[in-house]
N, C-alpha and C positions, 0 to 999 in steps of 0.2 A: 650158837656161838656165845651164849650168855652164861658165864660160870657163876657159881655161888661166890659171894665176897667174904674174905676173912674178917674176923671180928675187929681187928685193929683198924680196918678201913671205916667201920661204923663210928668208932670213937674219934678217929682223925677227922672224918667228915663233919661230925658234930662240933668239934673244936674249931675247924675252919669256918663253919657257919657262925659260931659265937664270936670269933675274932673279926670276921667280915673284912679281911684285908683285900685290897685291890691291887693286883699286880701292874696296873697301868701307871701307878704313882709310887715312886720310891718312898715318899714320906708317909703314905698310908698302907704300904705293903712291903716294908723292908725285909721281913723274915720270909714272906711268901716268895718274893723275887729271888732271894738267895737260895731258898730251898728248891725252887724250880731249876736254877742253874746247877745245883748239886745233882739233882735227878738226871738232867740231860747229860751232864758230864759223865755220869755212871753208865748210862745207856748207850750213848753215841758210839764209843769205840767198838762195841760189839758188831756194829754195822759198817765200820770203816768210815764213819762220819765225824765231822769236827765239831758239830753243835747243832742247835736248833731251839725249838721252844714247844711248850705244851699247848694243845688246842682241844676243843670239846669232843672231837671225834675224827675219824679218818677221812670223812667227807671234806672237812675243813683242811685237814692236813694235805690231802691230794690237791685241793684247789690252791692252797698256798704254794705248794711246790711248783705247780704248773704256771701259776702267776709269776713266780720268780724266774722260771725258765723262759717265759715269753719276754719278760722285760730285759733279761740279760742277753738272750740270743736272737731275738727278733723272729723266732719260729712262727710259722703260719699254720701248722697242723699238729694234731695229736694222733699218734699211731699206737694202737693197743690191740689186744686179742678180742675176739668176739665174746669171750667169757669174762672180760674185765668188769669191775663193779660199776654200777650205774653212776657213781659219783664222778667217774672219768668223763662220761657223756655230759653230765651236768657242768663240770668244770670247763670243758671245751666250749659248750654253749655260752656260758657266762663270760668267757674270755674272748669270744669271737674267733675261735680257732676251728678249722676244719677237722672233723673227726673221721679217721680211717680205721675201720675194724678189720683185722686180719683173721682169717679162719684158724680154728684150733685143730690139733691132731686128735687121734683116738683117745688120748689120755687127758684131753681138755687143756693142753698146753699150746701157747702161741706157736704157730708153724713158722719158725724163724726163716726158713728157706723162701717164704713168700713175701718177706719184707722187701721194700724197694731197694735198689742198689744205691740210690742217692737219698740220704736221709738228712742232708745238711740243713733242711728247713723244718725238721720235725722234732717233736718231743716224743720219744718212745717210752711208753709206759709198760712195764713188765709186772706181772702179778705173782706174788709169793703167797699162795693160798687162795684159790678162787672160792667164791661163796658156795657154789653148788657141790663141788667135788674136792676142794682143798688142793687143787693142782698147782704146781710151781712151774712158771714159764722158765725157759732157759735164760738165766739171769745175766749171761754174758752177751746176749743178743743185742742187736741195735748199734753195733760199733759204727762210728761215723755219724751218729745222730747229733743234732745240735745239743740235745740234753737227754739223759736217761734217768727215768724215775722208776722206783720200785714201790708198788703198793703192797706193802707187807702187813696190812691191817690184821690179818688172821695169823699167818705163820711166822711173822717177824720174831716173836719171842723164842722160837727154836734156836736162835743164835745164842741164847743164854743156857742152852741145854746140851746134852750129849749128842743131839742130832743137828748141831750147828752146821755140819757139812752139807746138809740138804739145801742150804741157802748160799752155798759157795758162789761167788760172783757178785753178791749184793754189795760188797765193799767197793766195787768199781763204778757204782751208780753215782750220779750227781746229787740225788736226793732220795729219801726213803720216808714212807709213812708207816707208823706202827700204832695199832690200837691197844691201849692199856686195859680198856674195859672188855677185852676179849681174853686173850691167853696170858694176861698178867693179873687177872682176877679182880679188877678194880670196879667200883661203882660206875654207872653210866656217866659219860661226859669227860673222858680222859684219853687223849692220844698224843702222839708226838710227831712233828715234822722235823726231819733231820737233814742237814746239808753237809756235803763233803767240804765245801768252803763257805761256812756260814757268813763270814764278813761280806764276801762278794754277793752271795745270794740274798741276804737280807737288806742290803743297802737300798735297792729300789723299792723295798717294801716298808721303809722307815719314814715316818712323817712327824713333823713337829707341830706345836701349837702354843700360843701365848699362855694358855692355862695349864700346860704340861711342865712338870719338873724334869722330865726326861722324854726323849723321842718315843713315839708309839711304833712298835715293830709288829708287822703282820696285819692280818685281817681284823682282829678283834680290838675293841676299845677296852672298856672296863671288864675285868674278869676276876673271879674269885681264886682262892688258893686250891687249885686242883692237884698240886704236887704233894700236899701233905699226906693224903691216904696212900699214895703210891710210895712215898718215902717211908712211911710207917711199915708198909708191907716188905719193902726191900731190906729195911733194917731188921724187922722181926724175923724174916725167913733167912736172910743172907743169900749170897750167890748160890750156895749149895742147895738151899731150901727151894729156891725158885726152880732150879734145874730139876730137882727131885720131883716136884709136882708136875712139871711139863713132861718129864720122862714117864711118870706114872700114867698120865693121860694117853701118851703114845702107846704104852703097853696095853691100856684098856681097849684102845681101838684095834690093836692086834688081836686081842682075845675075842672081841666081838666078830671080827672078820674070820677068825679061826672057827668059831661056832657056826657061822653062816656057811662057810665053805664045806663043812662036814655034814651039813643037813641036805637031804635030798629034796625037801620041799621049799628050800630057800635059794636065792640067787644073789651072788655078790658081784657088783659091777666090776671092780678090780681091787687089788690090794690097796689099802689106804696109805697115803703118803704123809699127810699132816694131821692125822687124828679125825678126819672126816670119812665116815663109812657110808657108802651108797649101796643099798640092797633092797630086796623085795621078795615076797612069796612068789612062787612060780605061777600060781593059778588065781591070784586075786589082785585086782587093780590097786595100786599104791594109794591113790587118792581116797578111795572108799575105806581102806584100812585106816588111814590117818583120821578120818572122821569118826571112826568107831573107838579109837583108843581113849582110855581114861586111866589106866594104871601105869602108863609109861608115856614119855613124850618123844615123839619122832616126827620130824617135819618131812616135807616132800621137796624135791628139786627136779627141774627139767635138765636132762643131759642129752643134748641133741634133740631128737624127736620123742624121747621116752621120758616117763616120769618114774623116779626112783624114791624110795625112802632115804632119808638123810639123818644119820646119827652123828652128832658132834661130840666127841669124847673129851669133855672139858669139866666134868663133874666127878670129883673123886668118890662120891657116894653112889655113882651109877653102878648097876649090876647088869652085865650083858645078858645073863641067863634070864633075868626078869623081863628085860626089854624084848628078847626074842619070844618068850612065851606069851607076852601080851599081844604082840603082833600076830602070833598064831591064833590066839583067841579071837582077835578082831577078824582075822581071815575066815575062821569057822563060822562066825556070826553072820557072815554074808551068804 
């Protein structure tokens, strides 16, 4: 899930380092603070959210959202699918909340029918794009929960593309986490935590201090200008350009799945939903193939009790035919 970064992010990151603004302080980070607000104001409406802020990654975004949920609702447990990201388990542990993992269905989605009838003491976490298979939980699930959070670290940017309907229901959540250093093509260390009602959500996460010119909001203290590379990308590509790149990645995944489906020696787990393709040769173990690859990069993922190859289509330079032939070569070498 690591894309190549566009050239404007390199220049923007260097400029941000040179200026070394600190978004903690209005007097030493005025432009960085304003730019972050502009970026959040641009992104949040696509998810039905009212605002939020940038953080170093979706682990911090998920922790921040669950922290706000605990403070506002008094929830005592976190309910998520067994395929949820490990950051949800970490967050529950750090916040002293009971973790309840719900089984997934055959498509790796949360089995909503197995949720408790009474969720009034629970934060329900739904996943929009699981790590292993790119699956999307039913995003309207968990009605009646104290709080509903969507971990959209991977698939969130689909809301900016022609595939926005795949994430229908995300706008009903109380909070959303989106990673910009995945499907928004940013350098590492950029994600957003978004809230439907940011004023209420951020109030218990706001702290003052005699040395601060403005209250400190959220988990982080000092932080650099991580909005600048993202703003440069959004300005450089425009809304249509962002959508075109995500749409092209989705088409790439479709093409790879088509090649695999047509081959007798290859097996496709199922049609990809969010650009993640799980597949393998029929007669060679996926783990051994992965160790022999050198002309293409394919990871492995456990789905249930089986190991599959995992191709994440987020590189516009990737060639599905090359990837398939390299996997076949690795299989023959065994």
